[in-house]
TILUM-988235 format. One record per residue (C-alpha): x, y, z; residue number from 1; residue in one letter. Coordinates in nm, 3 decimals, always signed. Layout:
BEGIN
        X        Y        Z  torti  nudren
        X        Y        Z    NUM       A
...
END
This chain:
BEGIN
        X        Y        Z  torti  nudren
   +1.814   +0.945   +2.392      1       X
   +1.637   +0.660   +2.165      2       X
   +1.505   +0.308   +2.328      3       X
   +1.648   -0.013   +2.131      4       X
   +1.237   -0.122   +2.171      5       X
   +0.912   +0.076   +2.155      6       X
   +0.910   +0.441   +2.280      7       X
   +1.163   +0.576   +2.567      8       X
   +1.019   +0.944   +2.675      9       X
   +1.292   +1.134   +2.893     10       X
   +1.188   +1.247   +3.249     11       X
   +1.350   +1.492   +3.458     12       X
   +1.715   +1.448   +3.187     13       X
   +1.786   +1.199   +3.436     14       X
   +1.563   +0.898   +3.396     15       X
   +1.454   +0.700   +3.087     16       X
   +1.120   +0.563   +3.092     17       X
   +1.113   +0.280   +2.826     18       X
   +0.838   +0.097   +2.711     19       X
   +0.869   -0.268   +2.595     20       X
   +0.665   -0.480   +2.436     21       X
   +0.672   -0.801   +2.213     22       X
   +0.379   -1.016   +2.020     23       X
   +0.180   -0.949   +1.733     24       X
   +0.134   -0.580   +1.757     25       X
   +0.178   -0.216   +1.580     26       X
   +0.212   +0.145   +1.615     27       X
   -0.082   +0.341   +1.601     28       X
   +0.080   +0.621   +1.409     29       X
   +0.210   +0.338   +1.142     30       X
   -0.128   +0.195   +1.104     31       X
   -0.192   +0.504   +0.897     32       X
   -0.189   +0.547   +0.507     33       X
   -0.061   +0.894   +0.449     34       X
   -0.278   +1.084   +0.190     35       X
   -0.006   +1.331   +0.089     36       X
   +0.056   +1.204   -0.314     37       X
   -0.306   +1.240   -0.350     38       X
   -0.375   +1.637   -0.455     39       X
   -0.095   +1.617   -0.713     40       X
   -0.152   +1.288   -0.866     41       X
   -0.512   +1.401   -0.925     42       X
   -0.439   +1.775   -1.044     43       X
   -0.569   +1.883   -0.761     44       X
   -0.292   +2.083   -0.600     45       X
   -0.248   +2.446   -0.700     46       X
   +0.121   +2.606   -0.645     47       X
   -0.042   +2.994   -0.627     48       X
   -0.230   +2.828   -0.298     49       X
   -0.012   +2.584   -0.143     50       X
   -0.239   +2.612   +0.173     51       X
   -0.505   +2.487   +0.019     52       X
   -0.393   +2.117   -0.146     53       X
   -0.736   +2.052   -0.344     54       X
   -0.747   +2.426   -0.465     55       X
   -0.833   +2.266   -0.804     56       X
   -1.115   +2.109   -0.749     57       X
   -1.432   +2.192   -0.914     58       X
   -1.808   +2.109   -0.915     59       X
   -2.026   +1.809   -0.752     60       X
   -2.167   +2.063   -0.571     61       X
   -2.520   +1.912   -0.670     62       X
   -2.369   +1.575   -0.527     63       X
   -2.227   +1.677   -0.266     64       X
   -2.532   +1.825   -0.170     65       X
   -2.703   +1.482   -0.169     66       X
   -2.412   +1.349   +0.032     67       X
   -2.457   +1.569   +0.325     68       X
   -2.827   +1.513   +0.326     69       X
   -2.774   +1.140   +0.342     70       X
   -2.584   +1.220   +0.626     71       X
   -2.794   +1.408   +0.788     72       X
   -3.074   +1.208   +0.749     73       X
   -2.879   +0.903   +0.889     74       X
   -2.811   +1.093   +1.198     75       X
   -3.204   +1.210   +1.250     76       X
   -3.327   +0.834   +1.156     77       X
   -3.049   +0.700   +1.397     78       X
   -2.934   +0.460   +1.122     79       X
   -2.629   +0.356   +1.013     80       X
   -2.559   +0.275   +0.587     81       X
   -2.356   +0.269   +0.305     82       X
   -2.358   +0.558   +0.036     83       X
   -2.206   +0.418   -0.286     84       X
   -2.089   +0.683   -0.531     85       X
   -2.069   +0.474   -0.861     86       X
   -1.948   +0.607   -1.219     87       X
   -1.800   +0.478   -1.477     88       X
   -1.372   +0.484   -1.494     89       X
   -1.206   +0.795   -1.531     90       X
   -1.506   +1.023   -1.391     91       X
   -1.348   +1.152   -1.133     92       X
   -1.439   +1.005   -0.795     93       X
   -1.103   +1.026   -0.623     94       X
   -1.106   +1.367   -0.695     95       X
   -1.375   +1.387   -0.505     96       X
   -1.317   +1.111   -0.231     97       X
   -0.958   +1.336   -0.235     98       X
   -1.188   +1.671   -0.169     99       X
   -1.393   +1.503   +0.091    100       X
   -1.121   +1.394   +0.301    101       X
   -0.866   +1.716   +0.304    102       X
   -1.153   +1.937   +0.331    103       X
   -1.411   +1.703   +0.594    104       X
   -1.142   +1.531   +0.777    105       X
   -1.307   +1.192   +0.756    106       X
   -1.091   +0.897   +0.834    107       X
   -1.024   +0.766   +0.472    108       X
   -0.877   +0.479   +0.290    109       X
   -0.782   +0.507   -0.041    110       X
   -0.731   +0.161   -0.278    111       X
   -0.469   +0.334   -0.535    112       X
   -0.201   +0.433   -0.290    113       X
   +0.032   +0.198   -0.206    114       X
   +0.014   -0.080   +0.091    115       X
   -0.405   +0.017   +0.028    116       X
   -0.522   -0.258   -0.154    117       X
   -0.545   -0.548   +0.096    118       X
   -0.828   -0.578   +0.323    119       X
   -0.623   -0.612   +0.601    120       X
   -0.412   -0.285   +0.545    121       X
   -0.782   -0.109   +0.458    122       X
   -0.914   -0.201   +0.790    123       X
   -0.620   -0.102   +1.007    124       X
   -0.579   +0.245   +0.828    125       X
   -0.949   +0.318   +0.898    126       X
   -0.967   +0.171   +1.285    127       X
   -0.667   +0.389   +1.359    128       X
   -0.792   +0.735   +1.173    129       X
   -1.108   +0.651   +1.411    130       X
   -0.910   +0.635   +1.697    131       X
   -0.716   +0.916   +1.620    132       X
   -1.011   +1.120   +1.503    133       X
   -1.257   +1.071   +1.778    134       X
   -1.057   +1.002   +2.058    135       X
   -1.084   +0.612   +2.118    136       X
   -0.895   +0.470   +2.437    137       X
   -0.828   +0.163   +2.199    138       X
   -0.489   +0.168   +2.141    139       X
   -0.350   +0.226   +2.508    140       X
   +0.017   +0.382   +2.457    141       X
   +0.033   +0.444   +2.092    142       X
   +0.005   +0.026   +2.023    143       X
   -0.268   -0.150   +1.812    144       X
   -0.362   -0.521   +1.981    145       X
   -0.345   -0.809   +1.766    146       X
   -0.621   -0.846   +1.560    147       X
   -0.637   -0.512   +1.457    148       X
   -0.682   -0.540   +1.122    149       X
   -0.991   -0.824   +1.173    150       X
   -1.340   -0.681   +1.076    151       X
   -1.483   -0.702   +1.403    152       X
   -1.194   -0.470   +1.548    153       X
   -1.312   -0.241   +1.291    154       X
   -1.663   -0.252   +1.342    155       X
   -1.621   -0.221   +1.778    156       X
   -1.401   +0.107   +1.691    157       X
   -1.724   +0.220   +1.492    158       X
   -1.949   +0.162   +1.777    159       X
   -1.704   +0.307   +2.024    160       X
   -1.720   +0.626   +1.778    161       X
   -2.044   +0.643   +1.817    162       X
   -2.116   +0.605   +2.179    163       X
   -1.892   +0.889   +2.216    164       X
   -2.078   +1.084   +1.983    165       X
   -2.394   +1.002   +2.132    166       X
   -2.265   +1.150   +2.456    167       X
   -2.051   +1.442   +2.351    168       X
   -2.171   +1.592   +2.041    169       X
   -2.553   +1.349   +1.901    170       X
   -2.552   +1.611   +1.551    171       X
   -2.177   +1.472   +1.451    172       X
   -2.212   +1.221   +1.210    173       X
   -1.940   +0.944   +1.218    174       X
   -1.824   +0.950   +0.894    175       X
   -1.546   +0.710   +0.690    176       X
   -1.470   +0.721   +0.305    177       X
   -1.334   +0.438   +0.104    178       X
   -1.216   +0.461   -0.277    179       X
   -1.199   +0.291   -0.488    180       X
   -1.385   +0.015   -0.364    181       X
   -1.391   -0.171   -0.731    182       X
   -1.034   -0.228   -0.726    183       X
   -1.027   -0.419   -0.412    184       X
   -0.937   -0.770   -0.393    185       X
   -1.198   -1.021   -0.464    186       X
   -1.372   -1.138   -0.114    187       X
   -1.283   -1.517   -0.029    188       X
   -1.626   -1.572   +0.145    189       X
   -1.981   -1.588   -0.025    190       X
   -2.176   -1.270   +0.117    191       X
   -1.863   -1.108   +0.224    192       X
   -1.828   -0.674   +0.166    193       X
   -1.534   -0.573   -0.042    194       X
   -1.261   -0.517   +0.201    195       X
   -1.409   -0.709   +0.516    196       X
   -1.629   -0.412   +0.558    197       X
   -1.853   -0.461   +0.865    198       X
   -2.229   -0.558   +0.691    199       X
   -2.411   -0.362   +0.944    200       X
   -2.316   -0.014   +1.056    201       X
   -2.409   +0.107   +1.431    202       X
   -2.688   +0.410   +1.456    203       X
   -2.571   +0.700   +1.294    204       X
   -2.240   +0.562   +1.113    205       X
   -2.219   +0.652   +0.716    206       X
   -1.949   +0.476   +0.498    207       X
   -1.923   +0.625   +0.189    208       X
   -1.766   +0.436   -0.104    209       X
   -1.679   +0.489   -0.458    210       X
   -1.672   +0.234   -0.761    211       X
   -1.755   +0.159   -1.039    212       X
   -2.121   +0.059   -1.152    213       X
   -2.208   -0.338   -1.133    214       X
   -1.865   -0.432   -0.979    215       X
   -1.943   -0.489   -0.557    216       X
   -2.257   -0.653   -0.412    217       X
   -2.414   -0.489   -0.138    218       X
   -2.711   -0.731   +0.034    219       X
   -3.066   -0.502   -0.047    220       X
   -3.142   -0.282   +0.113    221       X
   -2.799   -0.199   +0.267    222       X
   -2.652   +0.087   +0.103    223       X
   -2.775   +0.342   -0.132    224       X
   -2.651   +0.461   -0.424    225       X
   -2.590   +0.809   -0.622    226       X
   -2.413   +0.785   -0.952    227       X
   -2.253   +1.025   -1.134    228       X
   -2.362   +1.043   -1.556    229       X
   -2.139   +1.080   -1.771    230       X
   -2.377   +1.238   -2.032    231       X
   -2.528   +1.451   -1.729    232       X
   -2.561   +1.818   -1.734    233       X
   -2.435   +1.861   -1.442    234       X
   -2.134   +1.652   -1.502    235       X
   -2.024   +1.841   -1.858    236       X
   -2.074   +2.174   -1.688    237       X
   -1.856   +2.114   -1.388    238       X
   -1.597   +1.942   -1.633    239       X
   -1.650   +2.297   -1.860    240       X
   -1.573   +2.506   -1.561    241       X
   -1.280   +2.272   -1.442    242       X
   -1.159   +2.316   -1.812    243       X
   -1.200   +2.690   -1.822    244       X
   -0.989   +2.760   -1.482    245       X
   -0.726   +2.582   -1.516    246       X
   -0.681   +2.713   -1.877    247       X
   -0.669   +3.079   -1.717    248       X
   -0.493   +2.980   -1.414    249       X
   -0.237   +2.751   -1.511    250       X
   +0.048   +2.963   -1.685    251       X
   +0.156   +2.640   -1.873    252       X
   -0.153   +2.579   -2.005    253       X
   -0.259   +2.977   -2.063    254       X
   +0.044   +3.022   -2.248    255       X
   +0.047   +2.751   -2.454    256       X
   -0.298   +2.843   -2.577    257       X
   -0.154   +3.194   -2.625    258       X
   +0.135   +3.097   -2.863    259       X
   -0.130   +2.853   -3.063    260       X
   -0.406   +3.125   -3.084    261       X
   -0.657   +2.976   -2.960    262       X
   -0.914   +3.080   -2.670    263       X
   -1.016   +2.985   -2.363    264       X
   -1.439   +2.916   -2.441    265       X
   -1.333   +2.769   -2.822    266       X
   -1.082   +2.514   -2.594    267       X
   -1.274   +2.436   -2.345    268       X
   -1.550   +2.368   -2.505    269       X
   -1.391   +2.171   -2.805    270       X
   -1.236   +1.954   -2.530    271       X
   -1.522   +1.876   -2.386    272       X
   -1.697   +1.746   -2.636    273       X
   -1.369   +1.542   -2.734    274       X
   -1.373   +1.368   -2.429    275       X
   -1.741   +1.276   -2.370    276       X
   -1.734   +1.458   -2.029    277       X
   -1.541   +1.201   -1.916    278       X
   -1.249   +1.383   -1.689    279       X
   -0.933   +1.155   -1.677    280       X
   -0.950   +1.236   -2.108    281       X
   -0.941   +1.583   -2.032    282       X
   -0.715   +1.573   -1.757    283       X
   -0.442   +1.396   -1.915    284       X
   -0.462   +1.615   -2.265    285       X
   -0.354   +1.892   -2.015    286       X
   -0.078   +1.716   -1.900    287       X
   +0.026   +1.656   -2.262    288       X
   +0.020   +2.016   -2.337    289       X
   +0.182   +2.126   -2.018    290       X
   +0.461   +1.904   -2.153    291       X
   +0.469   +2.086   -2.460    292       X
   +0.398   +1.684   -2.609    293       X
   +0.065   +1.780   -2.780    294       X
   -0.048   +2.151   -2.959    295       X
   -0.369   +2.325   -2.836    296       X
   -0.554   +2.329   -3.198    297       X
   -0.488   +1.936   -3.210    298       X
   -0.822   +1.862   -2.961    299       X
   -0.991   +1.938   -3.301    300       X
   -0.824   +1.602   -3.443    301       X
   -0.877   +1.411   -3.081    302       X
   -1.112   +1.129   -3.109    303       X
   -1.410   +1.057   -2.919    304       X
   -1.428   +0.864   -2.586    305       X
   -1.173   +0.733   -2.349    306       X
   -1.089   +0.430   -2.578    307       X
   -1.040   +0.592   -2.856    308       X
   -0.848   +0.832   -2.714    309       X
   -0.611   +0.565   -2.528    310       X
   -0.585   +0.391   -2.876    311       X
   -0.482   +0.739   -3.072    312       X
   -0.231   +0.766   -2.824    313       X
   -0.049   +0.369   -2.856    314       X
   -0.058   +0.475   -3.254    315       X
   +0.126   +0.827   -3.207    316       X
   +0.373   +0.627   -2.991    317       X
   +0.411   +0.338   -3.246    318       X
   +0.454   +0.586   -3.532    319       X
   +0.709   +0.771   -3.310    320       X
   +0.959   +0.519   -3.220    321       X
   +0.911   +0.290   -3.500    322       X
   +0.737   -0.071   -3.472    323       X
   +1.067   -0.217   -3.396    324       X
   +1.137   +0.013   -3.077    325       X
   +0.764   -0.010   -3.023    326       X
   +0.788   -0.360   -2.986    327       X
   +1.114   -0.481   -2.781    328       X
   +1.073   -0.133   -2.594    329       X
   +0.747   +0.054   -2.597    330       X
   +0.496   -0.211   -2.553    331       X
   +0.654   -0.455   -2.323    332       X
   +0.729   -0.119   -2.079    333       X
   +0.365   +0.021   -2.133    334       X
   +0.220   -0.395   -2.028    335       X
   +0.470   -0.377   -1.748    336       X
   +0.341   -0.030   -1.615    337       X
   +0.025   -0.143   -1.618    338       X
   +0.061   -0.484   -1.476    339       X
   +0.243   -0.342   -1.131    340       X
   +0.037   -0.310   -0.848    341       X
   +0.264   -0.032   -0.665    342       X
   +0.507   +0.205   -0.760    343       X
   +0.833   +0.124   -0.889    344       X
   +1.159   +0.249   -1.008    345       X
   +1.337   +0.276   -1.303    346       X
   +1.543   -0.018   -1.289    347       X
   +1.267   -0.260   -1.153    348       X
   +1.013   -0.139   -1.466    349       X
   +1.346   -0.183   -1.696    350       X
   +1.427   -0.576   -1.530    351       X
   +1.091   -0.685   -1.520    352       X
   +0.975   -0.503   -1.884    353       X
   +1.323   -0.678   -2.016    354       X
   +1.445   -0.321   -2.168    355       X
   +1.742   -0.138   -2.106    356       X
   +1.732   +0.085   -1.826    357       X
   +1.842   +0.410   -2.018    358       X
   +1.555   +0.359   -2.258    359       X
   +1.336   +0.275   -1.974    360       X
   +1.408   +0.616   -1.808    361       X
   +1.352   +0.803   -2.178    362       X
   +1.002   +0.636   -2.230    363       X
   +0.916   +0.738   -1.859    364       X
   +1.008   +1.075   -1.938    365       X
   +0.865   +1.126   -2.289    366       X
   +0.574   +0.986   -2.367    367       X
   +0.431   +0.811   -2.121    368       X
   +0.469   +1.091   -1.868    369       X
   +0.158   +1.268   -1.874    370       X
   -0.018   +0.888   -1.782    371       X
   +0.170   +0.825   -1.494    372       X
   +0.195   +0.947   -1.135    373       X
   +0.559   +0.989   -1.020    374       X
   +0.652   +0.926   -0.635    375       X
   +0.906   +1.223   -0.644    376       X
   +1.145   +1.320   -0.454    377       X
   +1.283   +1.007   -0.291    378       X
   +1.575   +0.791   -0.426    379       X
   +1.538   +0.640   -0.674    380       X
   +1.135   +0.827   -0.816    381       X
   +0.861   +0.582   -0.851    382       X
   +0.615   +0.525   -1.146    383       X
   +0.266   +0.403   -1.155    384       X
   -0.004   +0.427   -1.350    385       X
   -0.193   +0.730   -1.337    386       X
   -0.497   +0.564   -1.369    387       X
   -0.696   +0.219   -1.375    388       X
   -0.870   +0.301   -1.675    389       X
   -0.512   +0.264   -1.850    390       X
   -0.483   -0.059   -1.699    391       X
   -0.824   -0.181   -1.781    392       X
   -0.751   -0.072   -2.165    393       X
   -0.432   -0.236   -2.179    394       X
   -0.556   -0.551   -2.063    395       X
   -0.731   -0.587   -2.427    396       X
   -1.048   -0.712   -2.275    397       X
   -1.304   -0.420   -2.336    398       X
   -1.163   -0.390   -2.705    399       X
   -1.183   -0.757   -2.760    400       X
   -1.543   -0.802   -2.828    401       X
   -1.516   -0.468   -3.102    402       X
   -1.690   -0.503   -3.448    403       X
   -1.360   -0.314   -3.610    404       X
   -1.143   -0.558   -3.663    405       X
   -0.870   -0.267   -3.618    406       X
   -0.962   -0.215   -3.221    407       X
   -1.016   -0.567   -3.206    408       X
   -0.651   -0.684   -3.303    409       X
   -0.550   -0.422   -3.071    410       X
   -0.733   -0.531   -2.769    411       X
   -0.546   -0.908   -2.870    412       X
   -0.199   -0.742   -2.903    413       X
   -0.240   -0.590   -2.593    414       X
   -0.408   -0.846   -2.380    415       X
   -0.098   -1.066   -2.499    416       X
   +0.158   -0.824   -2.392    417       X
   -0.007   -0.776   -2.082    418       X
   +0.016   -1.166   -1.990    419       X
   +0.361   -1.188   -2.120    420       X
   +0.450   -0.919   -1.860    421       X
   +0.281   -1.094   -1.613    422       X
   +0.498   -1.393   -1.662    423       X
   +0.824   -1.222   -1.684    424       X
   +0.696   -1.028   -1.347    425       X
   +0.598   -1.379   -1.178    426       X
   +0.954   -1.587   -1.290    427       X
   +1.160   -1.232   -1.153    428       X
   +0.997   -1.254   -0.806    429       X
   +0.969   -1.637   -0.797    430       X
   +1.355   -1.733   -0.588    431       X
   +1.569   -2.001   -0.846    432       X
   +1.588   -2.274   -0.597    433       X
   +1.431   -2.582   -0.696    434       X
   +1.062   -2.643   -0.566    435       X
   +1.150   -2.750   -0.211    436       X
   +1.473   -2.497   -0.151    437       X
   +1.307   -2.201   -0.232    438       X
   +1.375   -1.921   +0.001    439       X
   +1.056   -1.715   -0.008    440       X
   +1.129   -1.520   +0.290    441       X
   +1.390   -1.367   +0.102    442       X
   +1.144   -1.226   -0.153    443       X
   +1.008   -0.939   -0.053    444       X
   +0.689   -0.762   +0.049    445       X
   +0.602   -0.668   -0.316    446       X
   +0.630   -1.051   -0.374    447       X
   +0.432   -1.153   -0.020    448       X
   +0.134   -0.923   -0.171    449       X
   +0.125   -0.999   -0.507    450       X
   +0.313   -1.299   -0.629    451       X
   -0.043   -1.429   -0.629    452       X
   -0.203   -1.230   -0.840    453       X
   +0.072   -1.153   -1.112    454       X
   +0.081   -1.575   -1.120    455       X
   -0.292   -1.639   -1.181    456       X
   -0.295   -1.368   -1.441    457       X
   -0.005   -1.555   -1.622    458       X
   -0.169   -1.841   -1.588    459       X
   +0.093   -2.006   -1.368    460       X
   -0.103   -1.983   -1.030    461       X
   -0.143   -2.393   -1.022    462       X
   +0.249   -2.428   -1.049    463       X
   +0.270   -2.256   -0.751    464       X
   +0.006   -2.419   -0.541    465       X
   +0.211   -2.752   -0.558    466       X
   +0.481   -2.545   -0.336    467       X
   +0.343   -2.534   +0.007    468       X
   +0.608   -2.322   +0.136    469       X
   +0.486   -2.066   -0.123    470       X
   +0.150   -2.104   +0.050    471       X
   +0.253   -2.108   +0.415    472       X
   +0.482   -1.799   +0.324    473       X
   +0.217   -1.566   +0.147    474       X
   -0.079   -1.676   +0.326    475       X
   -0.442   -1.863   +0.294    476       X
   -0.636   -1.523   +0.256    477       X
   -0.367   -1.403   -0.021    478       X
   -0.391   -1.724   -0.250    479       X
   -0.786   -1.755   -0.170    480       X
   -0.857   -1.409   -0.354    481       X
   -0.724   -1.563   -0.713    482       X
   -0.974   -1.825   -0.683    483       X
   -1.186   -1.693   -0.993    484       X
   -0.873   -1.785   -1.153    485       X
   -0.886   -2.176   -1.161    486       X
   -1.080   -2.388   -1.375    487       X
   -0.965   -2.722   -1.303    488       X
   -1.128   -2.952   -1.067    489       X
   -0.749   -3.015   -0.916    490       X
   -0.689   -2.664   -0.862    491       X
   -1.013   -2.612   -0.687    492       X
   -0.933   -2.954   -0.452    493       X
   -0.653   -2.733   -0.335    494       X
   -0.817   -2.381   -0.305    495       X
   -1.038   -2.630   -0.079    496       X
   -0.786   -2.748   +0.119    497       X
   -0.670   -2.393   +0.174    498       X
   -1.053   -2.247   +0.212    499       X
   -1.073   -2.490   +0.536    500       X
   -0.694   -2.434   +0.666    501       X
   -0.829   -2.046   +0.712    502       X
   -0.999   -2.114   +1.038    503       X
   -0.701   -2.287   +1.193    504       X
   -0.455   -2.033   +1.423    505       X
   -0.138   -2.243   +1.467    506       X
   +0.232   -2.184   +1.347    507       X
   +0.258   -2.560   +1.176    508       X
   +0.072   -2.398   +0.885    509       X
   +0.216   -2.728   +0.686    510       X
   +0.035   -2.956   +0.870    511       X
   -0.282   -2.816   +0.894    512       X
   -0.246   -2.815   +0.501    513       X
   -0.195   -3.188   +0.491    514       X
   -0.475   -3.260   +0.704    515       X
   -0.704   -3.011   +0.511    516       X
   -0.601   -3.112   +0.197    517       X
   -0.637   -3.527   +0.277    518       X
   -1.001   -3.357   +0.360    519       X
   -1.047   -3.232   +0.059    520       X
   -0.938   -3.524   -0.154    521       X
   -0.607   -3.303   -0.257    522       X
   -0.395   -3.589   -0.226    523       X
   -0.143   -3.461   -0.429    524       X
   -0.076   -3.186   -0.237    525       X
   -0.126   -3.355   +0.095    526       X
   +0.168   -3.589   -0.050    527       X
   +0.374   -3.258   -0.155    528       X
   +0.325   -3.171   +0.191    529       X
   +0.424   -3.453   +0.396    530       X
   +0.768   -3.459   +0.192    531       X
   +0.860   -3.166   +0.384    532       X
   +0.760   -3.239   +0.675    533       X
   +0.965   -3.417   +1.032    534       X
   +0.927   -3.771   +1.005    535       X
   +0.653   -3.880   +1.241    536       X
   +0.502   -4.212   +1.443    537       X
   +0.179   -4.184   +1.214    538       X
   +0.054   -3.980   +0.877    539       X
   -0.298   -3.881   +0.747    540       X
   -0.354   -4.138   +0.491    541       X
   -0.690   -3.980   +0.463    542       X
   -0.950   -3.788   +0.643    543       X
   -1.325   -3.908   +0.796    544       X
   -1.468   -3.600   +0.614    545       X
   -1.528   -3.545   +0.231    546       X
   -1.733   -3.251   +0.221    547       X
   -1.697   -2.886   +0.130    548       X
   -1.468   -2.670   +0.352    549       X
   -1.656   -2.514   +0.610    550       X
   -1.607   -2.228   +0.866    551       X
   -1.608   -2.213   +1.241    552       X
   -1.784   -1.918   +1.476    553       X
   -1.615   -1.847   +1.722    554       X
   -1.853   -1.792   +2.020    555       X
   -1.781   -1.570   +2.311    556       X
   -1.739   -1.893   +2.534    557       X
   -2.064   -1.932   +2.707    558       X
   -2.268   -2.291   +2.614    559       X
   -2.474   -2.176   +2.318    560       X
   -2.817   -2.334   +2.469    561       X
   -3.072   -2.272   +2.141    562       X
   -2.980   -2.201   +1.768    563       X
   -3.225   -2.084   +1.505    564       X
   -3.201   -1.976   +1.119    565       X
   -3.344   -1.617   +1.022    566       X
   -3.447   -1.562   +0.679    567       X
   -3.445   -1.178   +0.581    568       X
   -3.583   -1.002   +0.308    569       X
   -3.295   -0.940   +0.103    570       X
   -3.210   -1.310   +0.061    571       X
   -2.959   -1.374   +0.344    572       X
   -3.004   -1.570   +0.632    573       X
   -2.876   -1.552   +0.937    574       X
   -2.790   -1.736   +1.219    575       X
   -2.931   -1.688   +1.596    576       X
   -2.770   -1.815   +1.902    577       X
   -2.781   -1.782   +2.285    578       X
   -2.656   -1.783   +2.533    579       X
   -2.752   -1.656   +2.887    580       X
   -2.952   -1.385   +2.862    581       X
   -2.816   -1.269   +2.543    582       X
   -2.882   -1.353   +2.172    583       X
   -2.645   -1.333   +1.872    584       X
   -2.706   -1.259   +1.534    585       X
   -2.451   -1.454   +1.267    586       X
   -2.372   -1.394   +0.919    587       X
   -2.250   -1.795   +0.810    588       X
   -2.122   -1.659   +0.515    589       X
   -1.908   -1.417   +0.642    590       X
   -1.846   -1.616   +0.993    591       X
   -1.896   -1.271   +1.203    592       X
   -2.139   -1.136   +1.426    593       X
   -2.422   -0.961   +1.291    594       X
   -2.463   -0.610   +1.505    595       X
   -2.510   -0.578   +1.905    596       X
   -2.622   -0.827   +2.095    597       X
   -3.009   -0.846   +2.168    598       X
   -3.074   -0.814   +2.531    599       X
   -3.391   -0.775   +2.734    600       X
   -3.433   -1.089   +2.928    601       X
   -3.369   -1.112   +3.254    602       X
   -3.309   -1.494   +3.248    603       X
   -3.165   -1.755   +3.028    604       X
   -3.272   -1.792   +2.658    605       X
   -3.410   -2.088   +2.627    606       X
   -3.537   -2.170   +2.301    607       X
   -3.516   -1.924   +1.973    608       X
   -3.750   -2.004   +1.655    609       X
   -3.851   -1.784   +1.313    610       X
   -4.138   -1.639   +1.236    611       X
   -4.244   -1.552   +0.881    612       X
   -4.511   -1.269   +0.843    613       X
   -4.752   -1.224   +0.564    614       X
   -4.611   -0.910   +0.443    615       X
   -4.222   -1.118   +0.372    616       X
   -4.065   -1.016   +0.674    617       X
   -3.947   -1.262   +0.903    618       X
   -3.913   -1.173   +1.310    619       X
   -3.725   -1.393   +1.508    620       X
   -3.862   -1.519   +1.888    621       X
   -3.673   -1.574   +2.136    622       X
   -3.827   -1.782   +2.502    623       X
   -3.653   -1.760   +2.812    624       X
   -3.695   -1.915   +3.154    625       X
   -3.832   -1.493   +3.267    626       X
   -4.149   -1.681   +3.126    627       X
   -4.159   -1.406   +2.856    628       X
   -4.175   -1.428   +2.497    629       X
   -3.983   -1.146   +2.265    630       X
   -4.020   -1.085   +1.912    631       X
   -3.699   -0.904   +1.745    632       X
   -3.703   -0.779   +1.370    633       X
   -3.366   -0.907   +1.282    634       X
   -3.322   -0.654   +1.014    635       X
   -3.326   -0.346   +1.196    636       X
END
């Protein structure tokens, strides 16, 4: 028997115990994002060994050894920290993360998966897996409370897991895995970590994250970096071992090599050289051979490097389709595929690309197929680019600085096509009614999550900022992620208003936007909002405030007796607040508490001060009515 709302459990076949709840709650089982598509997308699944989803993973033994050593040191030294695995695009970072997730069983989040790009989804996903892995009593009845997607809630679950580990399995690390940190939305506040991850971790707690080099900023001393060097002997040997294994075990590749008369050894070594050690290059060539879109003997003519490989394929597609079909069918569909942020059915891609659906399906199942990840088995199938590097290439920005005229021209062509794709998608997702009458609630979840990003890339976001219903619908933070795309003073004033409104938790969003807009001088936005609000006896003509947007540190409710600033060696400045017998450190850039409360005084803490030492460290001095002064190292 099913319940209309909540969970229903049969008791003695005669009674129904029904659990009802209301408000901003979510079920624990719905918060976890499944990893099922990853082995297939990343070519790790081998049909010959169905019980092992990552059977085709090869290599990285030296890097895995370093990961294990870092985790072991963290346990032994009672220290928490981040380990960043850095590598350029196409080097198999996601494959490594998938292998670790399936073989180690660590809570894992992949930004490449559907619903995985938003910081809220990432934090909720990791917290839910921590609860399940460590059997935390944080979701009674399988129900997550309001605020379960906040940075502080995730940090609390990490602390809970560390406490259980300390009492039940002291040698077991608390590890979380995050893949694609560089693909996460930009932070909305200075000093904020990607995905809103906690800046400090409990003792013996490690977060392993993959990213491209120089794309994410961590405070100095808060992370350790291990790099996968494309030119290293370790990487080249790993790729050669993988190519040799696949060419021997995969019947489609083995048969193609047999028909062409090419040996496994020569094929593998030649493809390794042509790919310059870039895994995604070699893997896509293998897919083309499986689909009989490329003869193994063609490897001798392949260009060097990933950019050259993508450029060569575009030339092949243009030649195969003809100039007219390429310009009106192939290029618009390719740009639309790489502009979308979640897998889409063929019908939607055809609409957004303005390409007839039969032609769209022919391209998706034809020349584009080796470059796509396909979510099969559903109705309909869903398509998206297999790798972020194709999105980067199609954006054109990496080609326009080339010294070669042909390559530079290709960059401009791709950049224009991508911008046009974002414009078409923005138009398709925008309600047709005039401003003030648009039915934003009917636009769907994709528009809610990604319309600001598409509008920003199309150069249209400024137009949407004048529509307060749009801002109210998608949320302040979704818009703030696109701050870097705006350059005008008016747009920055608008963003200042949205930034100021974030800290106000109220259902009257339009009223909050109006007041915030007056404060930041965005008067045209305030006037636009005022026309949409019910008539009142008064309106804010201006606000007695003209500074930048501010943030609110939410204390636990006790009076703050004393306040002091503490400078850290990494350049950050923390705030220390005293209430009662404890002291809390805060990161003002993130509006979040840093680490656990400092406890030790047996009386009220009356005074705080920062103390600079000759070695560059800054200690925190606390004085209490227990007649003691204590010194603390805020870095540890």
